[in-house]
KOLFI-733382 format. One line per 10 residues: number of its first residue (from 0); their letters; for each residue x, z, y of C-alpha. Coordinates in nm, 3 decimals. Example, Ala and Ser with C-alpha at 12.3 -4.5 7.8 and 13.67 -1.06 7.14 Angstrom:
0 = AS = 1.230,0.780,-0.450  1.367,0.714,-0.106
//
This chain:
0 = MKANAEADGR = 6.714,-0.257,18.421  6.629,0.151,18.419  6.300,0.065,18.369  6.314,-0.176,18.129  6.564,0.090,17.891  6.295,0.332,17.986  6.006,0.151,17.869  6.198,0.045,17.559  6.289,0.421,17.467  5.920,0.518,17.521
10 = LVDIRNQLDA = 5.806,0.232,17.284  6.057,0.343,17.003  5.900,0.662,17.027  5.577,0.552,16.980  5.651,0.314,16.707  5.859,0.624,16.539  5.504,0.826,16.559  5.317,0.557,16.405  5.542,0.511,16.099  5.556,0.914,16.053
20 = LSRQLLASSV = 5.157,0.875,16.057  5.165,0.577,15.823  5.355,0.780,15.584  5.122,1.108,15.553  4.827,0.833,15.535  5.010,0.697,15.241  5.107,1.015,15.095  4.755,1.149,15.154  4.615,0.811,14.962  4.900,0.886,14.652
30 = ALRPRISEIN = 4.811,1.254,14.650  4.431,1.126,14.601  4.472,0.898,14.360  4.489,1.148,14.061  4.136,1.270,14.115  3.973,0.983,14.124  4.111,0.918,13.768  4.017,1.262,13.650  3.636,1.189,13.809  3.645,0.878,13.614
40 = TRLDQIGPPP = 3.728,1.008,13.312  3.497,1.299,13.321  3.197,1.057,13.420  3.299,0.857,13.126  3.297,1.172,12.909  2.934,1.279,13.024  2.781,0.920,12.993  2.512,0.760,13.200  2.191,0.952,13.257  1.946,0.880,12.994
50 = GDGQPAEPDV = 1.726,0.617,12.982  1.301,0.631,12.943  1.198,0.730,12.611  1.543,0.911,12.563  1.570,1.314,12.520  1.640,1.478,12.855  2.026,1.607,12.899  2.078,1.937,13.019  2.086,2.063,13.395  2.443,2.117,13.353
60 = LTKERAALQQ = 2.529,1.758,13.295  2.311,1.663,13.587  2.431,1.872,13.828  2.790,1.789,13.718  2.758,1.401,13.716  2.579,1.426,14.062  2.909,1.641,14.207  3.113,1.407,14.060  2.984,1.077,14.208  2.954,1.265,14.537
70 = EKAEINALLG = 3.319,1.376,14.526  3.423,1.028,14.420  3.242,0.880,14.708  3.334,1.108,14.967  3.715,1.046,14.837  3.673,0.644,14.824  3.540,0.682,15.187  3.874,0.847,15.291  4.073,0.639,15.118  3.931,0.290,15.275
80 = EAEALSLRIG = 3.942,0.483,15.635  4.305,0.568,15.514  4.357,0.185,15.437  4.206,0.084,15.771  4.371,0.332,15.990  4.700,0.180,15.826  4.614,-0.172,15.844  4.514,-0.076,16.227  4.880,0.089,16.249  5.062,-0.194,16.127
90 = ALVEQIAQIR = 4.925,-0.424,16.391  5.008,-0.170,16.689  5.370,-0.195,16.513  5.394,-0.553,16.539  5.226,-0.558,16.908  5.535,-0.285,16.982  5.808,-0.523,16.823  5.650,-0.798,17.041  5.670,-0.611,17.353  6.012,-0.475,17.277
100 = RDLFASQLSR = 6.133,-0.837,17.209  5.955,-0.963,17.541  6.133,-0.689,17.740  6.453,-0.806,17.620  6.405,-1.155,17.669  6.273,-1.050,18.058  6.629,-0.784,18.086  6.880,-1.089,18.019  6.670,-1.365,18.194  6.615,-1.204,18.532
110 = RYDIGSALNA = 6.797,-1.364,18.800  6.905,-1.133,19.091  7.025,-1.216,19.434  7.377,-1.120,19.440  7.397,-1.200,19.812  7.243,-0.851,19.876  7.551,-0.696,19.719  7.793,-0.879,19.938  7.763,-0.721,20.243  7.912,-0.371,20.424
120 = QVLADFAREA = 7.608,-0.150,20.330  7.723,-0.176,19.990  8.050,-0.002,20.065  7.845,0.300,20.253  7.587,0.300,19.988  7.920,0.353,19.730  8.105,0.628,19.934  7.757,0.818,19.979  7.695,0.806,19.573  8.073,0.905,19.548
130 = QDVYNRFSSW = 8.029,1.201,19.775  7.707,1.298,19.575  7.842,1.284,19.267  8.171,1.475,19.402  7.926,1.761,19.507  7.740,1.780,19.209  8.015,1.822,19.010  8.205,2.090,19.245  7.868,2.259,19.228  7.839,2.286,18.881
140 = ISFAVRFKLS = 8.192,2.344,18.832  8.145,2.629,19.065  7.870,2.769,18.871  8.034,2.760,18.535  8.325,2.911,18.646  8.193,3.193,18.808  7.883,3.294,18.523  7.947,3.068,18.217  8.317,3.090,18.193  8.294,3.278,17.854
150 = SVAFAAFFAV = 8.062,3.004,17.708  8.301,2.753,17.841  8.599,2.892,17.666  8.356,2.965,17.346  8.256,2.611,17.376  8.640,2.434,17.425  8.754,2.672,17.126  8.511,2.569,16.869  8.546,2.193,17.013  8.893,2.207,16.926
160 = LAAAVLLIGG = 8.872,2.405,16.614  8.619,2.130,16.490  8.851,1.825,16.596  9.161,2.030,16.460  8.998,2.074,16.113  8.954,1.731,16.110  9.287,1.577,16.209  9.500,1.828,16.022  9.262,1.797,15.669  9.314,1.383,15.729
170 = RRAFGRLLTA = 9.704,1.428,15.780  9.715,1.656,15.451  9.506,1.389,15.290  9.673,1.036,15.436  9.986,1.183,15.644  10.198,0.858,15.585  9.879,0.600,15.679  9.865,0.770,16.029  10.213,0.666,16.147  10.382,0.342,16.074
180 = DAGVARPSYL = 10.740,0.442,15.979  11.006,0.250,16.165  11.246,0.264,15.897  11.031,0.065,15.664  11.169,-0.303,15.716  10.928,-0.482,15.514  10.596,-0.268,15.447  10.356,-0.405,15.209  10.041,-0.564,15.342  9.829,-0.288,15.207
190 = SRLSVAFWST = 10.057,-0.070,15.365  10.027,-0.247,15.705  9.620,-0.260,15.664  9.613,0.126,15.538  9.789,0.262,15.815  9.608,0.046,16.090  9.289,0.139,15.937  9.356,0.504,15.922  9.550,0.548,16.208  9.262,0.391,16.430
200 = LLPSLALAVF = 8.982,0.546,16.220  9.110,0.910,16.190  9.234,0.997,16.545  8.906,0.839,16.709  8.688,1.052,16.478  8.851,1.352,16.564  8.828,1.273,16.952  8.470,1.180,16.892  8.373,1.528,16.685  8.587,1.717,17.011
210 = FAATYFFLGY = 8.372,1.564,17.271  8.041,1.609,17.023  8.130,1.929,16.963  8.208,1.992,17.344  7.889,1.843,17.451  7.691,2.025,17.182  7.838,2.420,17.220  7.795,2.350,17.609  7.400,2.284,17.550  7.388,2.578,17.333
220 = FNVLRGDIAQ = 7.557,2.816,17.572  7.325,2.665,17.835  7.612,2.531,18.073  7.523,2.205,18.099  7.267,2.099,18.407  7.033,1.791,18.335  7.216,1.536,18.562  7.553,1.649,18.467  7.457,1.656,18.120  7.374,1.262,18.137
230 = ILGTLFNVIA = 7.654,1.200,18.297  7.900,1.355,18.097  7.764,1.271,17.791  7.822,0.913,17.888  8.143,0.981,18.030  8.284,1.117,17.681  8.112,0.870,17.492  8.323,0.617,17.699  8.626,0.799,17.652  8.603,0.806,17.275
240 = TVYFINRLAR = 8.529,0.423,17.245  8.825,0.312,17.517  9.036,0.549,17.306  8.931,0.381,16.953  8.952,0.026,17.114  9.308,0.107,17.247  9.382,0.264,16.890  9.269,-0.035,16.725  9.500,-0.277,16.956  9.769,-0.070,16.913
250 = AAFSPRLPNW = 9.722,-0.109,16.508  9.675,-0.458,16.527  9.929,-0.616,16.795  10.206,-0.332,16.687  10.412,-0.410,17.032  10.652,-0.130,16.957  10.692,-0.250,16.568  10.696,-0.616,16.485  10.728,-0.537,16.142  10.400,-0.330,16.123
260 = RLVPVETAAA = 10.215,-0.601,16.286  9.893,-0.737,16.170  9.849,-1.054,16.379  10.134,-1.256,16.354  10.225,-1.307,16.728  10.545,-1.280,16.938  10.635,-0.963,17.071  10.579,-1.076,17.426  10.271,-1.182,17.375  10.172,-0.841,17.179
270 = WKLYILVSAT = 10.241,-0.678,17.475  10.052,-0.882,17.674  9.732,-0.887,17.437  9.769,-0.484,17.389  9.743,-0.468,17.781  9.436,-0.716,17.814  9.243,-0.579,17.573  9.297,-0.217,17.672  9.212,-0.308,17.998  8.877,-0.498,17.900
280 = SIVTGADFVL = 8.745,-0.205,17.720  8.848,0.024,18.043  8.663,-0.184,18.295  8.372,-0.219,18.057  8.321,0.185,17.971  8.361,0.232,18.377  8.081,0.049,18.401  7.864,0.221,18.126  7.980,0.567,18.333  7.878,0.411,18.685
290 = TKVNTVVGSP = 7.539,0.256,18.559  7.450,0.611,18.452  7.591,0.783,18.752  7.328,0.500,18.936  7.037,0.612,18.739  7.111,0.990,18.781  7.158,0.933,19.149  6.915,0.720,19.199  7.110,0.454,19.389  6.999,0.127,19.540
300 = LSLTIAKSLV = 6.987,-0.161,19.366  7.217,-0.355,19.563  7.456,-0.097,19.457  7.400,-0.130,19.102  7.413,-0.514,19.157  7.738,-0.525,19.298  7.879,-0.249,19.064  7.778,-0.486,18.760  7.903,-0.810,18.912  8.238,-0.681,18.972
310 = ATVIVGVLIV = 8.280,-0.550,18.620  8.141,-0.843,18.436  8.340,-1.067,18.647  8.687,-0.866,18.587  8.587,-0.873,18.200  8.524,-1.239,18.188  8.860,-1.289,18.373  9.026,-1.083,18.101  8.899,-1.237,17.838  9.013,-1.596,17.996
320 = LIGAVKPLRD = 9.338,-1.474,18.005  9.332,-1.328,17.656  9.261,-1.738,17.535  9.553,-1.833,17.777  9.793,-1.630,17.633  10.054,-1.830,17.410  10.128,-1.610,17.113  10.286,-1.843,16.849  10.580,-2.053,16.839  10.588,-2.430,16.729
330 = GEGRPRHWPA = 10.836,-2.607,16.492  11.081,-2.630,16.796  11.042,-2.242,16.875  10.842,-2.297,17.201  10.552,-2.097,17.293  10.210,-2.235,17.190  9.867,-2.122,17.263  9.618,-1.985,16.999  9.448,-2.246,16.748  9.148,-2.489,16.904
340 = ALRYPILALG = 8.888,-2.317,16.648  9.016,-1.948,16.840  9.104,-2.036,17.176  8.840,-2.268,17.281  8.553,-2.025,17.216  8.715,-1.708,17.362  8.765,-1.921,17.688  8.413,-2.013,17.676  8.246,-1.656,17.610  8.485,-1.518,17.919
350 = LSTIAAAVLG = 8.359,-1.852,18.139  8.055,-1.766,18.047  8.024,-1.406,18.124  8.170,-1.524,18.492  7.899,-1.805,18.533  7.620,-1.524,18.427  7.740,-1.298,18.661  7.796,-1.544,18.985  7.488,-1.712,18.945  7.302,-1.401,18.940
360 = YIGLARFMSQ = 7.203,-1.304,18.559  7.363,-0.954,18.560  7.153,-0.842,18.260  7.310,-1.137,18.075  7.661,-1.115,18.192  7.700,-0.733,18.131  7.553,-0.779,17.797  7.797,-1.040,17.722  8.036,-0.874,17.850  7.957,-0.539,17.630
370 = QIVVTGAILA = 7.911,-0.717,17.321  8.252,-0.913,17.366  8.430,-0.585,17.397  8.260,-0.291,17.204  8.076,-0.528,16.909  8.429,-0.714,16.854  8.604,-0.360,16.816  8.391,-0.257,16.530  8.379,-0.607,16.373  8.757,-0.599,16.404
380 = TMYIGHLSAQ = 8.752,-0.253,16.234  8.518,-0.346,15.983  8.713,-0.658,15.891  9.048,-0.428,15.842  8.859,-0.203,15.631  8.750,-0.475,15.403  9.113,-0.645,15.400  9.212,-0.272,15.301  8.934,-0.253,15.044  9.025,-0.585,14.866
390 = ALAKLGAFRG = 9.393,-0.491,14.865  9.352,-0.177,14.709  9.138,-0.350,14.441  9.431,-0.596,14.322  9.613,-0.498,14.020  9.918,-0.206,14.051  9.800,-0.201,14.445  9.666,0.163,14.454  9.946,0.279,14.210  10.202,0.181,14.451
400 = SALGRRLEGR = 10.013,0.366,14.750  10.078,0.701,14.867  9.783,0.858,14.676  9.801,0.660,14.343  10.197,0.827,14.340  10.064,1.160,14.414  9.772,1.125,14.141  10.048,0.989,13.917  10.278,1.266,13.958  10.002,1.560,13.916
410 = LKIDAGVEDQ = 9.797,1.423,13.688  9.999,1.201,13.456  9.713,0.904,13.422  9.820,0.576,13.338  9.837,0.237,13.484  9.481,0.099,13.359  9.339,0.444,13.519  9.467,0.403,13.841  9.342,0.048,13.884  9.022,0.145,13.780
420 = IGLALSILIH = 9.031,0.451,14.053  9.146,0.149,14.294  8.854,-0.066,14.231  8.617,0.214,14.251  8.782,0.355,14.600  8.768,-0.078,14.686  8.401,-0.063,14.619  8.339,0.297,14.804  8.544,0.159,15.128  8.318,-0.176,15.166
430 = VVVVAIGVPL = 7.996,0.027,15.125  8.121,0.305,15.395  8.258,0.015,15.608  7.902,-0.131,15.604  7.698,0.157,15.619  7.872,0.274,15.934  7.919,-0.069,16.092  7.642,-0.257,16.072  7.457,0.023,16.241  7.692,0.054,16.516
440 = ILLQWGFQWG = 7.654,-0.343,16.603  7.271,-0.293,16.581  7.269,-0.061,16.863  7.506,-0.262,17.062  7.259,-0.561,17.009  6.986,-0.332,17.175  6.830,-0.208,16.895  6.724,0.173,16.854  6.830,0.481,16.611  6.392,0.465,16.544
450 = DITTWTFGIA = 6.462,0.116,16.457  6.746,0.173,16.193  6.604,0.449,16.044  6.251,0.287,16.023  6.425,-0.017,15.836  6.648,0.211,15.609  6.358,0.413,15.492  6.139,0.069,15.466  6.419,-0.089,15.193  6.465,0.247,15.059
460 = REIRVGSISF = 6.143,0.304,14.986  6.024,0.000,14.858  6.126,-0.379,14.851  5.877,-0.623,14.760  5.946,-0.953,14.608  5.586,-1.124,14.552  5.384,-0.914,14.361  5.682,-0.715,14.247  5.792,-0.416,14.395  6.083,-0.173,14.340
470 = SLVGIVTGIV = 6.276,0.143,14.549  6.627,0.124,14.582  6.592,0.520,14.604  6.406,0.510,14.282  6.657,0.259,14.151  6.991,0.468,14.239  6.804,0.797,14.099  6.794,0.599,13.796  7.108,0.502,13.744  7.251,0.866,13.839
480 = VFLLGYFLTR = 7.023,0.997,13.594  7.160,0.767,13.301  7.519,0.814,13.409  7.449,1.205,13.381  7.278,1.160,13.048  7.572,0.903,12.915  7.844,1.157,13.022  7.621,1.455,12.887  7.596,1.210,12.546  7.965,1.169,12.552
490 = WFQSWLDGSV = 8.058,1.581,12.578  7.800,1.664,12.352  7.989,1.378,12.071  8.350,1.578,12.157  8.171,1.908,12.127  8.039,1.848,11.804  8.320,1.675,11.657  8.589,1.883,11.785  8.428,2.214,11.761  8.139,2.228,11.475
500 = MTRGRVDAGV = 8.247,1.938,11.197  8.602,1.973,11.235  8.605,2.357,11.176  8.322,2.305,10.902  8.575,2.050,10.721  8.368,1.747,10.762  8.462,1.458,10.576  8.607,1.205,10.870  8.360,0.939,10.734  8.065,1.161,10.780
510 = RNSIRTVVGY = 8.212,1.263,11.114  8.247,0.922,11.240  7.880,0.828,11.121  7.695,1.158,11.305  7.910,1.088,11.583  7.834,0.761,11.612  7.417,0.831,11.560  7.407,1.043,11.816  7.597,0.829,12.058  7.366,0.585,12.032
520 = SGVAVAALVG = 7.061,0.810,12.015  7.208,0.997,12.331  7.253,0.667,12.529  6.886,0.535,12.405  6.782,0.837,12.552  6.916,0.859,12.880  6.865,0.487,12.940  6.483,0.584,12.889  6.497,0.875,13.106  6.666,0.682,13.369
530 = ISAAGISLSS = 6.413,0.411,13.345  6.159,0.645,13.404  6.335,0.822,13.683  6.377,0.483,13.849  6.031,0.475,13.913  5.970,0.167,13.617  5.673,0.230,13.411  5.742,0.225,13.031  5.414,0.074,12.934  5.534,-0.244,13.127
540 = LALVAGGLSL = 5.830,-0.261,12.973  5.651,-0.236,12.650  5.453,-0.539,12.782  5.809,-0.708,12.845  5.921,-0.610,12.496  5.616,-0.795,12.326  5.708,-1.080,12.509  6.015,-1.126,12.453  5.960,-1.066,12.080  5.909,-1.408,12.030
550 = GIGFGLQNIV = 6.265,-1.463,12.122  6.403,-1.242,11.986  6.254,-1.332,11.657  6.420,-1.688,11.684  6.692,-1.646,11.914  6.842,-1.312,11.859  6.751,-1.266,11.452  7.123,-1.247,11.354  7.179,-0.993,11.650  6.844,-0.810,11.563
560 = QNFVSGLILL = 6.942,-0.828,11.203  7.314,-0.710,11.213  7.162,-0.419,11.431  6.921,-0.291,11.171  7.197,-0.352,10.895  7.436,-0.105,11.087  7.180,0.130,11.108  7.107,0.101,10.729  7.510,0.144,10.696  7.491,0.487,10.892
570 = AERPFKVGDW = 7.211,0.604,10.712  7.280,0.489,10.332  7.644,0.525,10.381  7.771,0.324,10.110  8.132,0.329,10.244  8.257,0.520,10.535  8.531,0.496,10.774  8.850,0.543,10.563  8.713,0.396,10.277  8.913,0.133,10.105
580 = IVAGGTSGIV = 8.650,-0.159,10.022  8.616,-0.501,9.856  8.390,-0.735,10.044  8.406,-1.084,9.906  8.806,-1.195,9.986  8.870,-0.893,10.200  9.013,-0.580,10.094  9.075,-0.321,10.301  8.997,0.029,10.486  8.746,0.052,10.685
590 = KKISVRATQI = 8.820,0.150,11.063  8.486,0.128,11.245  8.113,0.087,11.211  7.946,-0.032,11.472  7.576,-0.162,11.472  7.687,-0.481,11.461  7.986,-0.515,11.293  8.226,-0.324,11.054  8.612,-0.357,11.122  8.796,-0.355,10.835
600 = ETFQRQMVIL = 9.173,-0.338,10.847  9.345,-0.531,10.548  9.699,-0.404,10.364  9.873,-0.677,10.596  9.766,-0.489,10.883  9.510,-0.775,11.010  9.174,-0.677,11.135  8.878,-0.839,10.994  8.551,-0.830,11.173  8.275,-0.848,10.929
610 = PNSELINASV = 7.884,-0.853,11.083  7.667,-0.578,10.869  7.416,-0.836,10.751  7.706,-0.981,10.508  7.749,-0.599,10.393  7.424,-0.503,10.350  7.345,-0.872,10.128  7.636,-0.893,9.949  7.815,-0.680,9.694  8.074,-0.456,9.802
620 = GNWTHRNRLA = 8.346,-0.272,9.582  8.447,0.093,9.708  8.756,0.218,9.533  8.685,0.560,9.721  8.306,0.603,9.753  8.260,0.904,9.563  8.645,0.983,9.515  9.010,0.847,9.488  9.033,0.850,9.131  9.163,0.541,9.000
630 = RTEVRITAAY = 9.340,0.380,8.724  9.600,0.114,8.758  9.791,-0.084,8.493  10.128,-0.276,8.426  10.190,-0.540,8.185  10.488,-0.631,8.049  10.582,-0.886,7.784  10.836,-0.800,7.493  11.019,-1.087,7.306  10.910,-1.163,6.965
640 = GSDARKVQAL = 11.082,-0.950,6.679  11.050,-0.649,6.908  10.933,-0.353,6.749  10.545,-0.328,6.858  10.514,0.063,6.776  10.823,0.147,6.949  10.741,-0.013,7.255  10.428,0.155,7.228  10.559,0.481,7.206  10.822,0.390,7.479
650 = LLELARAQPM = 10.594,0.311,7.715  10.369,0.609,7.665  10.669,0.819,7.702  10.756,0.682,8.037  10.382,0.732,8.186  10.360,1.106,8.084  10.704,1.126,8.261  10.567,1.012,8.600  10.432,1.294,8.807  10.176,1.128,8.980
660 = VLKNPEPFVA = 9.989,0.987,8.654  9.698,1.192,8.523  9.736,1.399,8.155  9.373,1.326,8.127  9.223,1.081,8.058  9.572,1.024,7.904  9.794,0.698,7.933  9.698,0.430,7.712  9.898,0.119,7.583  9.716,-0.172,7.437
670 = LVDISNVGLE = 9.867,-0.507,7.285  9.653,-0.712,7.468  9.790,-1.043,7.354  10.034,-1.231,7.140  10.132,-1.553,7.321  10.341,-1.815,7.265  10.578,-1.637,7.502  10.580,-1.318,7.332  10.406,-0.966,7.284  10.209,-0.898,7.569
680 = FELRVFLADV = 10.139,-0.486,7.636  9.924,-0.341,7.898  10.015,0.035,8.035  9.709,0.184,8.152  9.738,0.514,8.364  9.496,0.681,8.559  9.576,0.846,8.936  9.420,1.109,9.131  9.472,0.889,9.424  9.412,0.530,9.413
690 = YDSGTVQNDL = 9.617,0.472,9.736  9.971,0.581,9.493  9.879,0.282,9.275  10.168,0.111,9.412  10.397,0.325,9.368  10.336,0.445,9.043  10.336,0.083,8.996  10.649,0.005,9.092  10.800,0.342,8.957  10.695,0.224,8.629
700 = RFAILEAFER = 10.831,-0.140,8.608  11.214,0.027,8.733  11.178,0.294,8.457  11.045,0.029,8.204  11.306,-0.261,8.263  11.606,0.090,8.243  11.431,0.180,7.894  11.420,-0.176,7.754  11.788,-0.238,7.823  11.907,0.113,7.678
710 = EGIAISYAAR = 11.694,0.041,7.346  11.777,-0.282,7.281  11.424,-0.437,7.359  11.400,-0.791,7.500  11.163,-0.909,7.755  11.024,-1.197,7.751  11.116,-1.442,8.057  10.732,-1.489,8.117  10.701,-1.138,8.164  10.359,-1.039,8.428
720 = SAYRADPPAE = 10.246,-0.718,8.570  9.871,-0.658,8.595  9.706,-0.437,8.816  9.344,-0.401,8.881  9.335,-0.365,9.256  9.553,-0.454,9.554  9.727,-0.117,9.654  9.734,-0.056,9.986  10.080,-0.039,10.232  10.055,0.332,10.383
730 = PARAEPGGTP = 10.309,0.421,10.608  10.306,0.762,10.516  10.458,0.695,10.154  10.734,0.523,10.029  10.626,0.209,9.837  10.959,0.038,9.742  10.737,-0.225,9.564  10.381,-0.340,9.418  10.243,-0.485,9.708  9.925,-0.774,9.623
740 = EADAAAGSKK = 10.181,-1.052,9.694  10.435,-0.948,9.444  10.200,-0.880,9.155  10.006,-1.187,9.254  10.310,-1.353,9.196  10.394,-1.187,8.878  10.062,-1.321,8.746  9.773,-1.082,8.623  9.483,-1.089,8.424  9.211,-0.818,8.481
750 = AGPQP = 9.217,-0.549,8.229  8.916,-0.493,7.982  8.749,-0.140,7.999  8.904,0.152,7.856  8.898,0.168,7.444
//
């Protein structure tokens, strides 16, 4: 087993060297390609040698052509050698992979004679090995105390400092998530998951950092000896792993606090499961440490077999006991086993481990026991992490968390923003859990760091689907560049609108048009730069766009037409945001002009979305295109027998008395009709602001009623008022009357031109 492990490690080193050489060859080939293109371009410029009967060319061109052709031949030869070497490297890498698979299979399928491990000599070998290990550590400790005590103190100090920084920082950030509060009777599912995840992960990371820093600084100060370093490194790894599994079991089963328990089991069963899982991890960890000790000391094969046999059998028995626990209650309150879908696989794993060890397949038994314990713990942690992320992504979940409440109190953010933050954190947790958990599982299943780094580099560098290849690094780079460009565009829009155009007192509609054009232009540029940064050729996109042009012409012509119309509206500006327009049967205020449609708010507060193509192709009336000057009319019908001149003078007097009516052009009264119901008059007045038309019409009608009553002028029962356009209902101004509905009910007829 030791020989197999060492051979596998050497093979991984060789494979890593081959991968590095392959990357160097690729980089060299890529560096030579541009020179080939330059040579070809120059040869095309020089042209072929002159033929028979043609004038001789200058010697300079002849020599340059020969030199370029020779250089091209040399570069092509180098590229050919690099390609052949790359193929050879690929074949060697495949051979190494096959040899490693064969080594792994032989290690698991090899059968040992366990009879040699079941004799008294094994006990003697064990006692001799224990004494040897004791002597090694005693001599090393004596050396460290006598000659390296200050170095040991410095190493311990820096290790404690590194772990303390992580632990204290984690407690400040996740203080409430590191311990279960016994005073909370019914914690939420998200709270239980979060406490289980962080109370397991953060202390385990702090302990791992402490051990890693201790090992590093002891080696840095030349305190460690070669044999001690191997044993101590394995011991540190085992202690950290056992502690992690212990924390995970405590978080999942929570024997002391049933209300924080993730697994719905009885309290007595929770204690049993917690003890059994912890014992399984301790036995497996001891097997790891003793295996390393056997390797360093050079123990006989019989002792190694005996050690692995005892450890795997104990682990198998503990797993069987876990499957035999009755953690649940039936309908009558009696204890019952796990569900069959869970119980029988657990029993099968435990019995299979025992059977493999007893039959002499020690390598297979050790592999199974290690995967059950370590891989099971990693998968359980990943599962809890994913559940926490899913719970965090739910609406309102992040707002109810400790971090969400802290952000809400300090930053005063609303619920929608907090939900978006929760979703982003959920995605981040999913990614981190997978990025950490998958490599750890691969390491447990016999892969080396070299394998993982090579695969990761290969996936990040190039993913090929048929004849199409793309790079994850390039895609991520393109996305980051696009996001930077997008946020830079938004910042520039805000700065341009708030700092430049506001101070310049630019019209609101003009500001909106400029802001919209800048936004679309910036996003388009950011998209192009991001595509280029992703390694996608813009010429390829041009070909794709050309291929899609036919489909766009037929299937997306309305969208394209509206898009182009929106650009025309932004450029020509027949109306702008805030204008009062009449388009077809719609009259209202323009609220937004986008590249596809324009939003118009009617005076009934209804938002109408009109496609831009309709506004381009149809006639549009704009009451505020140049200014807000407008004319409004009020119709009144006097009874027969009334003095027409008196009515005219009275209406003009009332109009001139209205403060919102302009003096120039002057008000005008027209006798528009002598009908069967009476004398129909129309009072025409000009206003500085068309939005005042409703208020002016309303005030004039009240004044006319009061004046006619005072002067004894009778009003026909069919009296009507006329107006030229619907007045807006503007909240900032008092409009006691003059709504379009009232005017329409009174009946109106469009007045003729001003005489």
